[in-house]
N, C-alpha and C positions, 0 to 999 in steps of 0.2 A: 707483176702478177704474183699471187701466192704460189708457193711451190706445189701444193697438194690439192687445193680447192679452187680450180680455175673458173668456177661459176661465179666467184666473188671478185669484186674489183677493189684494188688498193690505190686507185688514181683519183679518188674524189677530192674536189677542192672545196674550200669554205663557201657555203652558199649554194652548193649544188643540191639539186633534188636527189633524194635517196629513194630508190624504188622499193615499194612495199615487198615485192617478191624477193628482192635481194636481202632485205632485212630479215624476212621470215626464214629464208634459207640459212642465213648466218646463225640465227637463234637455234634452228633445228640441228645444224651441224655441231654447234657447241654443246647442246643438250645431249645429243646421241653419243658423241665421242667422249665427253667427260664421264657420262654414266658408264659407258663401256670400259673406260680405263679404271674407274673405281670398282666395277664388278670384277675385273681381273685381279685387282689388289685384294679384294675380299674384305668383309666386315671384321673389325677387330682393332686392337691397339697397334699402332705403328711404333710408338716409343713413349716412355713415361707412363703416367697414370698410376704410379705406386702409391698405395694408401698406407699411412703409418699413424700410430696413436699420437694425438695432439695433447694439449694441456686440458685437463678436465674432460668433459663430455664433448670431445671434438676429435676430428681426424685431419691430417694434412694430406693433400693430394698433390703429387709432383706434376710439373708441366707435362702436358699431354698432346699427342698427335694421334688421331684415330679416324677410322671410317665406320659410320653407323648406317645400317640399312633401315631407313625410315619408311613411313607409309607413302611418301612421295617418291623417293629415289635413294640411291646410295649417296651419303653426304659426308664430306670431309670436315672434321672439326679440329680446333686447335686451341689450347690454353697455353699461352707463352710463359706463364709464371705459375708458381705453386699456389694452391688454394687451400684455405682453412675452412673446413665445413664444421660449423658449430651447432649447438642446440640439439644434440643427439639425446634421445630418451634414455633414461637410466634403466638398468637391470633388464636388458633384453638383447635379442639378436636383430641386427639391422643389415640391410643390403645397400651397398653404395654404388651408385650408377653415374655414368657420364651420359648426358642427354642432349640430343640435337634439338634446336628450337625452330619450329616452323611458324609461319605467319599467324596461325591460330593460337599460338602460345604467348603472344605478346607482340612487341614491336620489333623483335629480332627475327632474322631469317638466317639460320646457320648455313643454308646453301649459298648465301651471298657473302656473309661475313665470316663464316667459320666459327662463330661463337658456340660455346658449350656451357651447359649448366650441370653442376654436381648436386645430386639429390640422394636422399635415402628413403627406403621403404621398410615397413615392418614385416613384409612377407617377401617371398622369392619372385613374386609376380612383377614383371617389368612395368615401369610407369609409362612405357611407350616411347618409341624412337630413341632407345637407350641401349647401352652395353654395360654389363656388370664389371665392376672393378674389384670389389672385395666384399667379404662378409665380416661384420664386426660384432663383437659381443661387448656390451657395456656392463659396468658394475654400478654401484650407487653414485659414484662421483667421477669415474674415469673409464677409459676404454681398457677392457681386460685383454682381449685378443683380436688380432687382425689376420684373416685368411685371404691371401692373394687369390683372386678369381679371374684375373685377366686372361683373355684369349687373344692371341696375336694374329694380325692379318699377315699376308705374305711378307711384307717388308719387315714387320716386327719379328716374325719367325726367323728370318735370315739374320737379323741383328742378334737375337737370342742365341742362334746357332753359332754365330761368330764368337760370342762371349764364351759359350761352352767349349768351343774348339781352342780358344786362347787359354782357358783354364786347364784343358787337357794337355796342351803343349807344356804348360808350366809344371804340371804334375808328372808327366812322362820325362821331362828333361830335354834340353836342347844340346847339341844340334840334332834334331830329327826333322828335317825339312820336308820329307815326303813319306808316304806309307811304307815304302820299301825299307827305309832305315829302321822304322819301328818294327817291321816284320823281322828284320835281322836281329834286333835286340831281343825280341820274344824267342826267336830260334836259339839264341845264345843261352837264354835262361832255361830252355827246355832241352838243350843238347845233352844227350847221354853218352857222347863219345869222349867226353873229357877235354881238358885243355881250355885255354882262354881264361878271361877274368870272371866269367859268369859262373853260376852254380851248375856244375856238371852233373851232379847226381842229387837225388832227393835227400840223401843222408846229410848233405852240407847245407840244406835250406834252413834258415833261421825259423824259430818257433813263432815269432811275431815281429812286427816292425820295430818294436823297442826291446825285443828279447832275442838275443843271438844264440840261445840254446838250440842245438841241433837235435833231430829226432833220436840219434844214437845216444847223446848225452841225457836226454829225457828218459829213455828206456833204462840206461845204466843207473840213473838216480832211483827209478822205481824198483829196479832189481836189488839195489843196495838196501832200500827200505824194506823190501820183502825178506831179505836174508836177515837183517837186523831183527825184524819181528819174529822170524823163525827161531833165531838164537835165544831171544828173550823168552819165548814161549816154551821151547822144548829143552833148553839147557840151563834154565834158571834154577836156583836152589834157594833154600830157606835160611841162608846164613852159614852154609857149610856142613849142616848135619845130614842132609839127605838130598837126593836128586829126584826130579819129577819122572815118574815112570811113563814110558812111551808104550802104548799098546800096538804091537806090530801084528799085521795080518798073517802070522805064521802059525801052523799047528805045533803041538808039543813035540811030535816026532821030528819034524824038520829042525826045530830049535836044538833038540838033543844031538842030532847028527852034525849040525853046524858047529856046536860047541865041542863035540868030540874031535872033529876034523882040526879045529884050531888048537886043541890041547895036544893032539898027536904031533901036529906040525911043530909046535913049540918045544915039546919034551922029547920026542923020539926022532922024527925025520922031517927036516925042514922042506923036503921035496914032496911030501905027501899030497899037496894040492894038485900036483901034476897029474894025478890019477883021476881027477874030477873032470867032468865034461860041462861045457857051457857054464863056466863059473867065473867068479871074481872073488878070490879069497885074500884077505889081508890079515896078517899076524904081525904086529909091530916088531920091527927089528929082526924079523925072521923071514917073512915071505909076503910078496905083493905090495910092499911099500917102497920098492926101489933100492933096498939095502942088502938084499940077498946076493948070492953068487951069480944068479941068472938075471939079476936086476929087473925082475918083473915088477911093474909099477901100475897099480890100479887106482892110485890116489891122485886127486887134483891138488897138487901141492900149493897152488896159488889161491884157489877159491874155497877149498874144503873147510868146513867149520868143525871137523872131527880130528884135526891134527893133534897129536899128543903134545903136552906141554912139558 
């Protein structure tokens, strides 16, 4: 006896009469269970069905396995080999479909044979009992573009997901056998405690995949460019005859006092700036440049562009 449908017999002998009720039961069981299984899988492409430009006004459709929700029932179709769809109209947009064949469509019944027909339409309206594979634009004598429009059923979605996961594993790098190891790697990249082989701090991160410039190096480069521009603008001359005047936001009285302070410091008392409050006074070789007795130094000896020559 069958394991699951004990109302059916599997002990018939050649020549035995076959009860109509048993035959009807068998047909109804197969119809209901097959439809239920296909409903669970869902309409869409299981595998294949990729549309690519062919020679001239034609496209090639790869071998296809799919489930189509027809006006009769869910129907499984299969094309075991690639198909060349020719005779496409020139200079237009076309929709490429995989269509199930029902008895009214001719001699074929896709529910029995799994046969599938590939057709095109000039609009997005389905020709009936079909699923969309691609949208194609044709030129005068060839196919210009192909837009993949396949929607996958459950089986096809799993296959696509497996492909995506495999590509992700390749991109991330192995061995990363489980999510925990990937999480550990991300933690290493984001770790601000230092140590390890990963990037401990943002200052060490490369600028781009193919550019190892760090943010610090990038900022230094921009700073150098800004200083160079400053020197060129404010310290340039016209060949040695004169220098560019710089308009400082000081009033005349402040300028006079500053010049008098520097003159007295240089000619009379090198310690005169000590009487000033909240100041930074520099008189070369006298005060404030690190050369005096008290070694007061207000000069950036490394980066200053005002060092005497």
